[in-house]
C-alpha positions, 0 to 999 in steps of 0.5 A: 238855838234851833228848838228857840226859832222852831218855838218861835215859828210854831207861836207865831203860827199858833196865833195866826190860826187861833187867836178868834177861838183864844179870844171869842168870848164876846163881850165883856160883862164887867168893866174890870178885866184883866191886861188883854192884848189882841192881835188881830188877823188882818192879813200881811198888816198890823194892828194890835188891840190893848184892853184894860179894865172895859177900855180900849187902845190901838197900835196901828190899824192896817191898811185900807179896804178900797171899797170902803164908802165911809171915809172921804178923808182917805186918799184911796192908795194903797188899799185893798179889796180884801176886807179880811186883809185890811181895816174892815177885819179890824173894824169887825173885830172891835165892833165884836167886842163892843168897842165904841171907844179909843182912849189911845191910838198910836201909828207907829211909821207911815207905812199903808199896812200899819196906818192906811186903815187910820181913817176908817178907825177915826171914823168909827171909834175916834172922839174929843177924848182919844189921844192920837200918838205919832212921830212926826213925818219926815221925807226919805227914799220912801214917799209915804207922806199921803199916808201920814197925813191921811192919817193925821187929818182924820184923827184931827178931824175927829177932835182927837187930841195929837201928841207929837212924840218925836225926839221925847222919852214918852211913857203912859199908864193904861189901867195897870200897863204902863207904855214906853215908846222907844225909837222916837227920835230922829236919826241924822241920817233917816232920810236916807233910808225907810219907814222901817226905821223910823218906826216906834217900838213899845214896851208894857209892863203888866204884873211884872211881865214884860211885853215888846212890840217891834213893829217893823224895827230894823236890825241896825235899830234893834241893836241900839235897843236890845240892852235897854229893852232887856229880857221879855216875856212876850215880843211880837217880832218885827217886820211880821216875823221876815227876817228882820231881827238880829240874832244879838237881839233875840239872845238879849231878849229872849 
């Protein structure tokens, strides 16, 4: 068990420090590519780019960059003056790859370090062909409605297809990748807890490999879904890896 967790720590460090070296191959010369998952280094925030056959989707969008001037619909709350720890890093990364359009954007939950940058993503990469996937906002101990509204309104303004996945089993194919969203239910006592309980997890199946992107899923929720998720090949740990995954979940999915 000790060696397993040392491996996870090393893998997290490797991804954080080596991702540019691994992925910096320039713009793709062909539209036929293998499925690629880009874990974008944007500070203590989340943004994951999915690439398949020249098409792109984005899961979360880091936090807002407070010096941004190109998005008037953003409230300006929860931003950062550090471009490399914000959506500015995401925009730069997508521009580097030559991305001009996102086929889908998934907002996992209404925390600013996950959806704070959505208005800028909408401004640069979203149009009427884009599907915006989200779980409806509900009041809880945290007051994050402003972040949700900024993300939703910016996507609506750009004409994106708005898809509410609340309380439904939602799956879709993206090239050769199959996506399944979990934790889309609204829990009965959810109003007494925060946004992390509400977050959407993503199971990706690709060429007999299974990947799980845990967003900020909490221990009580990972215990609910651990057996359903089953064995996986790649785990993006919950809540930036800071102690929000149960031993039972790690053993069930390892």
